[in-house]
N, C-alpha and C positions, 0 to 999 in steps of 0.2 A: 598172516605176510611180514617179512622183514624188511620192506624199505619204504617209503613215504618221502612226502614231499616237506617243509618245515613251514614257516610263514616268511622265512627270508626267500622261499624258490628253492632251496638246497635239498639234493637227495641225502636222505639220511638213512643210518645202516640201524636196526633193530636193535643190532647184536654190540653196539657200542654206548649203548644207553644205558643209564638207570635213572628214575621214576624221575628224581629232580631236578636232571637234565632235560628230560622228555615234558617235563613241565614246562621249561623254559621254551621249549622250538614250536611249543601244539599254538594254533591248533594244525592238523596235519590233512594234508590230500592224499587221494589214491594216484601214484603216475599217470596211469590207464583212465581210469573213468572220472580223476578229476573230485570224485566225492571226499566228504568226512571221513577222517577214519578217527577209532582209537585207540587208546593204548592198554592191552591186558596183558597179565600176567597171572599164573598161576601157581599152583602147591610143584607140580611138574612138568612145566612149561616155563621157556623161559622167556623176558618180556618181549613183544612182538606188537605189531598194527594188524587191524581188524572192521572192516565193515559190513555190514546186513549181509549181502550179496554178495560172492567171490565174480570175479572179472579178471580179463586177460589171458597172459597166459603160462606157463612152468617159464620164467623167463629168471635170469640171474641178473648179480645185482650191475654187473658190469655192462649188461644188456639194455639195463633199462636205465643206466646213467647218461649210457649212449645215446640212448632215446632222449631222454630228454636235454639234453647237450644240442641236438639236430631241431628238437620246438622252438628250445629259446633261440638261436641262431633264423629261424624264421621270422618268429615272431618278433626278434631284433628288428629285422629289416620290412616288418608289415601285411607279414602272408599270416593268410587265415592257415589256424592250425588246426584239425580232427586225428586223435588218436585209434588203432584199435578200430578200422573201419574197418565192417564185411564186405565184398564187392566179389558175387556172383558166390562162389567156393570157396573164393580167396580171403586173408582178413589182414589187411594191412597196417604197417605198424602206425607209419604216420601218413597222412594227407594232405595236400594242400594246392594252392594255384599259383603258379609262375607265370606272369606274360600271359595271364589271361588262359590259360594253361592246367588243366587238374594233374598232379605231380604226387607218385607214389611214391615213398623213402622206406626200401627196408633194411633194416638192423640186420646182418648176418653174421651170429660168430661163430656158429659151427658148420661145419664140414657140410658143404652142399654140393650135390654132386652135376656139373654141368648138363644132364637131362634138364633137372628138377627146377635148376638155373634157364634154361631157354623153358620151358613146360611157363612157372608165373609168369615171366618176362610176357610170355604172347598171349596168356590169357588178360594180363592189365592192357596192352594195347589192342585187344578184339574191344574191352571193354571203353577203349577211344583215351586212355591216359597214358602218360607218360611214367615211366618205370627208372627213380637212379636206385642203384645198390649199394646199403657202406657196408666195411666191413670190419664188424668190431674187432676190440682187441691187437689190431696189429701192434707188432714192434717196429715201429722207424727205422730202417738201415738205408744205405747208400744202394747195396747190392741187395735188394729186396728179395724174397722168398715169397711168391704169389700162387697160391690153389688155382686147377685150373679155371672155376667160374669167374675167378677175378681178371683172369686173362681176357676172357668173353665180355666183360664188364667192358676190362680198357681198350677193347677190341672196337666196343659198340659204342662208346661213348668219349673213349679219346682220355678215360683219365679212372680212376678211384678213388672215392672217399674215405675220410675215416675220421675215427676223436682224437684228439691229442690235447687233452692237460684243458677238457672242456669247446676245443675251437675246433672247428673241421678243418681238414686239412686234406688237399687232395696229389696224386701223386700221378706226373706226366713222365714218360720217357720211354723205352726201347728192352723189348726180350735180348735178354744175353745167354737163354739158355732151353729147355722146355720149362724150370720150374724158379728160373730169377730172372729181376731183371732192372735195368740200370739207368735213374735220372733226379726225379724231384720230389721231396714232399715242401710242399709254401702251405701256410696258412691262405684259405681261400674266402675269398665275400662273395662268388658266385659258381651258381654251379652248368653255367654255359662253356659249351669247351668248342676247339675247332680241331679238324683234323690234326695241323699241321703246329699243334700248340709246343708239344714236348721239343721241338725244334728252337723254340725261342730261347730255351735256356738247356741246346744242346753244351756240352762238354767233349772239345775233339780229344783234349790230351787222353780223359778219362777213358772212352773209346777205344784212343791208340793203343794201350796199355791192353784193356781187352784181345785185340787185334793179337798184342805181341805173346799172350799167355796163349794165345790159340795156334799160333804158328809155333813156338815152343813143344806142344804140347802134339801129338800126335794123336790119331783118331782112334779108341777104343777098338780093335778089329772088330766089333760083331759079327753076323754074321750078315745084318743088313749092313750097315758100314762098307764093308769090304765089296756086297755084291752091288750096291747102288753109287760108292764112290771110288774105295781104293784098286779096286780091280782097273775100273774104266780110265782112272788118275794113271795108274803105272803105264796102261796102254797107250796112253798118249803122250809118255816121258814127262809126267807130274808129278812132283812131289804133296804131302799135304801141306807139308810146310811152305809151298811159295806158292799157290792160290794168284791169282790177280787180284789185284784188291776190290776190285769190281765186287769178290764173293763177298764182302763183311761191312757193307752198306746197312746202315740205322732204320729200319724199318717197322715204324708204328705198327702195322697194317698183320704183321706177323703176328703179333700176340692174337689173330682168331685163326690161326693153326696150331694144335698141343707137336710143333715140329723146331725140335734146334733151329736157330734163325740163320747160321751155317752152316747147315746142313742142307738146308732147303735151299740155301743161295748156291751151292754146290753145285747137286745135285740138279738145277734150274741151270746153270753155268752147261753143266755137260749135258742136257738135253738141249740145248739150245745149240753146241756147239758139233754133238752128232747132229743133228738134223735143223739147219738153218734155216728150210724153205717154211716148217710149221709156223701158224700165228703165236704170237705170245701169249694169248688165251688159252691153247692147248698145252702149251708147253707148261704155263702156270696149273693146271688141270692135271696136267701127265706128274705133273712131282707129285703133287696129295695124294694122286692117285698107288705111284710107287711106294707112299709112306704108309700108307693104308691108312690113310685121312678124309673124312669127307668134309671141306671146308664151311665157312657156313655161306649162302648167297650170293653175297656180296663181294667175298673174300677179293676173288680173281680179280674182278674190277677195281677193286681201291686198290688189289699187291700191285695191279698194269699200271695205273694212274699216278701212285709214288714211287714205283719201279723207275718210270720212265723221267722221273722227274728230278731222280735223285742223279741218275746217269746222264740228264743233262748238265744235271751242275757240272759232275764231275768231268765231264767233257768225254763219255763215254758215249759208247751207241748198245743198240739193242743186236744188235752183229756182233756176238761175244767175241768171234775168232780174231775182231783187231783190236782186242783187248791186248793191253804188253805184258807180257809174259815176264814174269822176273827171275834170274837165274841163277841169285844167291839172293841168301837170306838179309843182308845189308843193301841189297836191290830191291828186296822188299818193302823192305820197312822206307823207302827212299821216296817208292811208289807210292803208299800209305799216305807217306808227309804230303805228296806233293797232293791228291784226290783230296783228303780230309780240308787242307788248307782252299780250294775251292769252294769244298760244302760249307764252311764256316764261315766265307763270304758271302755267300748265298743267303745263309740267316742272317748274317751281319747286314746286308741287304735289305732284309723282309723284315728285319725289326725297327 
């Protein structure tokens, strides 16, 4: 095997060692089973670590480094740690007990299908365990790219964890497209989250810049956009660049569906405008169906609650026909600014 834990508790890559250096860092332990390792080197094989019985899985060095960082983070806070624990037909990377609740940490480096994410999460929950997914190997950016399974984790736990320079960091933010999100990476001392935590660090100016770019860039006239948005806007005499400001709300609940957040809110606006007597719940369900997306079981309710709260903060009602319509780009930008000033005041009061 390529990597081990030295006597100082650091991950060591055998490819960087020679015999003399290995003697200085010994003894070595296996990162997975904690058993003692020996150093071996043959005529045909380079220096490597070995123990009597194989263990663990075919995992990369960064995966083991992240797993070791998670274990260190938990142990520093007094939590018991076990690695590579078999639970039913699953094998958990790290398992611990936090506030009396058994919790699994899954460190995910390779691409993961959303269906597999859901299946494994459900399996752990059926076994009475909480599960936290950690995205290994993330390149931390302000405008971050997220895989579909990461969006589901952001929807479920309102955060995404990763390891950066040996520390656990978390992302809280909002989706800005199907692939990207805008928010903040912060070193974390807890895995507890609240549904509105992303708003505590909400940056209105950055969100306004995102709206400006969307207003200046017309929707690509794909068949879906043409049928769901463009043709309907033109019937109402509206331009895509002059949508009401209420179509640009920062909604963390939209992590739960793989739909562009502005497109979703625009179609919801049109559905509510054309059928004002429909219930909000049905309008949300209808919007998901029009995009051909099956939402998670709790998406409609969480979106409805959050949507109404933000509308109230911006002094808008669920009756979208009462929303002010901008007649020029300058007026649209003014309305955007006024709306997000109200949202920022609400956030400042709550914090």
